[in-house]
C-alpha positions in Angstrom: 0.1 0.1 0.0 1.3 3.5 -1.1 2.0 6.2 1.5 -0.9 8.3 0.1 -3.2 5.2 0.3 -2.0 4.6 3.9 -2.8 8.2 5.0 -6.2 8.0 3.2 -7.2 4.8 4.9 -6.3 6.1 8.4 -8.1 9.4 7.8 -11.3 7.4 7.1 -10.9 5.5 10.3 -10.5 8.6 12.4 -13.5 10.3 10.6 -15.8 7.1 11.1 -14.8 7.0 14.9 -15.8 10.7 15.4 -18.7 10.7 12.9 -20.3 7.5 13.8 -22.6 5.6 11.5 -25.5 7.3 9.8 -28.8 7.2 11.3 -30.8 9.6 9.1 -31.9 8.1 5.7 -30.7 10.1 2.6 -31.3 7.3 0.0 -33.9 9.1 -2.0 -31.8 12.3 -2.0 -28.3 11.0 -2.3 -28.4 7.3 -2.9 -26.6 6.5 0.4 -27.8 3.9 2.9 -27.8 3.8 6.6 -26.7 0.5 8.3 -30.3 -0.3 9.1 -31.3 0.1 5.3 -28.2 -2.0 4.4 -29.5 -4.7 6.6 -33.1 -4.5 5.2 -31.7 -4.5 1.6 -29.4 -7.5 2.5 -32.6 -9.2 3.9 -34.6 -8.8 0.7 -31.6 -10.1 -1.5 -31.2 -13.2 0.6 -34.8 -13.9 0.9 -35.2 -13.5 -2.8 -32.1 -15.3 -3.8 -31.1 -17.6 -0.9 -27.6 -18.4 -2.5 -26.8 -14.9 -0.9 -26.3 -15.5 2.8 -25.5 -13.3 5.8 -22.4 -14.0 7.8 -21.2 -13.1 11.2 -18.0 -11.3 12.1 -16.1 -9.1 14.6 -16.4 -5.5 14.3 -18.8 -3.0 12.9 -20.8 -2.9 16.1 -23.5 -0.8 14.3 -24.5 -4.0 12.3 -26.3 -7.0 14.0 -23.8 -9.8 15.2 -25.1 -12.2 12.5 -25.4 -9.8 9.5 -22.1 -8.2 9.1 -21.8 -9.2 5.4 -23.3 -11.0 2.6 -21.7 -13.6 0.5 -22.4 -15.6 -2.6 -20.0 -18.6 -2.9 -19.0 -20.3 -6.4 -20.0 -17.6 -8.7 -19.0 -19.0 -12.2 -16.7 -17.1 -14.5 -16.3 -18.8 -17.9 -14.1 -16.2 -19.7 -11.9 -13.3 -19.1 -13.3 -9.7 -19.2 -13.1 -7.9 -22.4 -9.9 -5.9 -23.2 -10.4 -2.0 -23.3 -10.4 -1.8 -27.1 -13.1 -4.4 -27.4 -15.9 -2.0 -26.4 -16.4 1.5 -27.5 -19.5 2.5 -25.5 -17.9 3.6 -22.3 -17.7 6.9 -20.3 -15.0 7.7 -17.7 -15.9 10.5 -15.2 -13.4 12.8 -13.5 -12.7 10.2 -10.6 -12.1 7.4 -13.1 -15.4 5.5 -12.6 -15.9 3.7 -15.8 -19.5 3.3 -16.9 -19.7 0.5 -19.6 -21.5 -2.5 -21.2 -24.1 -3.0 -18.2 -26.0 -5.0 -20.8 -22.8 -7.0 -21.7 -23.8 -10.7 -22.8 -21.0 -13.1 -22.1 -20.1 -15.4 -24.9 -22.3 -18.5 -25.3 -21.0 -21.3 -23.1 -20.4 -24.6 -24.8 -23.7 -26.1 -25.9 -24.9 -28.8 -23.7 -23.9 -32.3 -25.1 -26.5 -34.0 -26.8 -28.1 -37.0 -24.9 -25.9 -40.0 -25.6 -27.5 -43.3 -26.6 -26.1 -46.2 -24.6 -24.5 -49.0 -26.4 -23.6 -51.7 -24.2 -21.0 -52.9 -26.7 -18.9 -49.8 -26.5 -15.6 -50.2 -25.1 -15.2 -49.0 -21.3 -12.1 -47.2 -22.3 -14.0 -44.9 -24.7 -16.3 -44.0 -21.9 -13.2 -43.2 -19.7 -11.9 -40.9 -22.3 -15.2 -39.1 -22.7 -15.5 -38.5 -18.9 -12.0 -37.1 -18.9 -12.7 -34.7 -21.6 -15.9 -33.6 -19.9 -14.0 -33.0 -16.8 -11.3 -30.9 -18.4 -14.1 -28.8 -20.0 -15.7 -28.3 -16.5 -12.5 -27.1 -15.1 -12.3 -24.2 -17.5 -14.7 -22.4 -15.2 -13.1 -20.0 -12.4 -15.2 -19.7 -9.3 -15.5 -16.5 -7.2 -16.7 -15.8 -3.8 -18.4 -12.5 -3.8 -19.0 -10.4 -0.7 -21.0 -7.4 0.0 -19.9 -5.3 2.9 -21.2 -2.0 4.3 -18.8 0.9 3.8 -19.4 3.4 6.7 -17.3 6.2 5.2 -19.2 6.1 1.9 -22.5 5.0 3.4 -22.8 2.4 0.7 -22.3 -1.2 -0.2 -18.9 -2.4 -1.2 -17.9 -5.5 -3.1 -14.9 -7.8 -2.3 -14.1 -10.9 -4.5 -11.9 -13.9 -4.1 -11.4 -15.9 -7.1 -10.2 -19.7 -7.6 -8.3 -21.4 -10.2 -10.0 -23.1 -13.0 -7.8 -26.1 -12.7 -8.3 -26.3 -9.0 -11.2 -24.8 -7.3 -9.4 -24.7 -4.0 -6.4 -22.8 -5.2 -6.9 -18.9 -5.0 -6.1 -16.8 -8.0 -3.2 -14.3 -7.9 -3.8 -10.5 -8.0 -2.9 -10.5 -11.7 -5.2 -13.5 -12.6 -8.1 -11.9 -10.8 -7.6 -8.6 -12.5 -8.1 -10.5 -15.9 -11.8 -10.7 -15.0 -12.1 -7.0 -14.3 -12.9 -4.7 -17.4 -9.7 -3.3 -18.5 -10.3 0.3 -17.9 -11.3 -0.3 -14.2 -8.0 -2.1 -13.3 -5.9 -0.3 -10.7 -8.5 2.5 -10.9 -11.7 1.8 -9.5 -10.6 -1.8 -8.5 -7.7 -2.5 -6.3 -6.5 -5.2 -4.0 -7.5 -4.7 -0.4 -8.0 -6.9 2.7 -11.5 -8.2 3.6 -12.6 -6.1 6.5 -13.7 -9.3 8.4 -11.9 -12.1 6.9 -8.4 -10.1 6.4 -7.8 -12.1 3.3 -6.6 -10.3 0.2 -9.4 -9.6 -2.2 -10.1 -7.4 -5.3 -12.3 -4.7 -4.2 -14.4 -2.3 -6.2 -14.0 1.1 -4.7 -17.3 2.6 -3.4 -16.5 6.3 -4.1 -19.2 6.6 -6.8 -21.6 4.0 -5.8 -24.1 6.3 -4.0 -23.8 8.8 -7.0 -24.3 6.0 -9.5 -27.4 4.7 -7.4 -29.0 8.2 -7.4 -28.4 8.6 -11.1 -30.2 5.3 -11.7 -33.1 6.2 -9.6 -33.4 9.7 -11.3 -33.5 7.9 -14.7 -36.3 5.7 -13.4 -38.1 8.6 -12.0 -37.9 10.5 -15.4 -39.3 7.4 -17.1 -42.2 7.2 -14.7 -42.8 10.9 -15.2 -43.0 10.8 -19.0 -45.3 7.8 -18.8 -47.9 9.9 -16.9 -47.7 13.2 -18.8 -51.2 12.6 -20.3 -52.6 12.0 -16.6 -54.2 14.6 -14.4 -52.0 15.7 -11.7 -54.1 14.1 -9.0 -53.8 10.8 -10.7 -50.1 10.7 -11.1 -48.0 8.2 -8.9 -45.3 9.9 -6.9 -41.9 8.2 -7.4 -40.2 6.6 -4.4 -37.7 3.9 -5.0 -38.0 1.1 -2.5 -34.8 1.0 -0.2 -35.1 -2.7 0.1 -34.3 -3.1 -3.6 -31.1 -1.2 -3.4 -28.7 -4.1 -3.5 -30.4 -5.5 -6.7 -29.7 -2.2 -8.4 -26.3 -1.9 -6.8 -25.2 -5.5 -8.1 -26.8 -4.6 -11.6 -24.2 -1.7 -12.2 -21.4 -3.7 -10.4 -21.8 -6.1 -13.2 -20.3 -3.5 -15.7 -17.0 -3.8 -13.9 -16.8 -7.7 -13.7 -18.9 -8.7 -16.6 -18.1 -12.2 -16.9 -18.4 -13.1 -13.1 -22.0 -14.7 -13.1 -23.8 -13.9 -9.9 -27.7 -13.9 -9.9 -29.5 -10.5 -9.5 -32.7 -12.5 -9.5 -35.3 -9.8 -10.7 -35.3 -8.1 -14.1 -34.4 -4.4 -13.6 -35.0 -2.4 -16.9 -32.7 0.4 -16.3 
């Protein structure tokens, strides 16, 4: 960690100690979450998609003892993220946050093998060879543990990821290997290597400095679409836009997928943004 980065991290710790956790909601105005809203959103995510689970941990006393962070284990990753020159429709803001291919569609996986007719006269050796080939194909898939943690300083969720090798799903990937699964323009900018705040293991982390702003921008877009659809209605019949706070993590995971487009975690609901 650089000296500049170390000073910045220490500043955030001191600020958090003096400021304390947020207790007043500013989600509709700023896109930020209080710890209570983070827990409510995490409950909604884990209830809708049970593969996301709450975990206990030490620290962050403003969160319940058994709800310190969320984890999805074994998210599949069949291919490396696109290189920067493979995608033109991106925008890079002043702070380096790259908004890109939120609608990116991974290349088609290998088609499912056709149903095999059993021929009892086939040689067992042929079956063994086929099984070996299938096993090799299966191991081409990297796996990731995806963690969602509450960042007190930014009042926002933050994602940490630990990847495992395609040839051995118990062998962690190196920093350089995990960066291959990050969209090129984000590497070493909005994505860095940081210790997990509870597990203390080295992870790649997506920096949360623009998460709240991106959340607010998304809500503004949805509000504008609703208002446009009601232009012909009398004022008294129009619906006032309020985005449900408990859906915050669904939106959050949607735009995080633009940074790690080939890591397949389930958002679970269709969000047309």
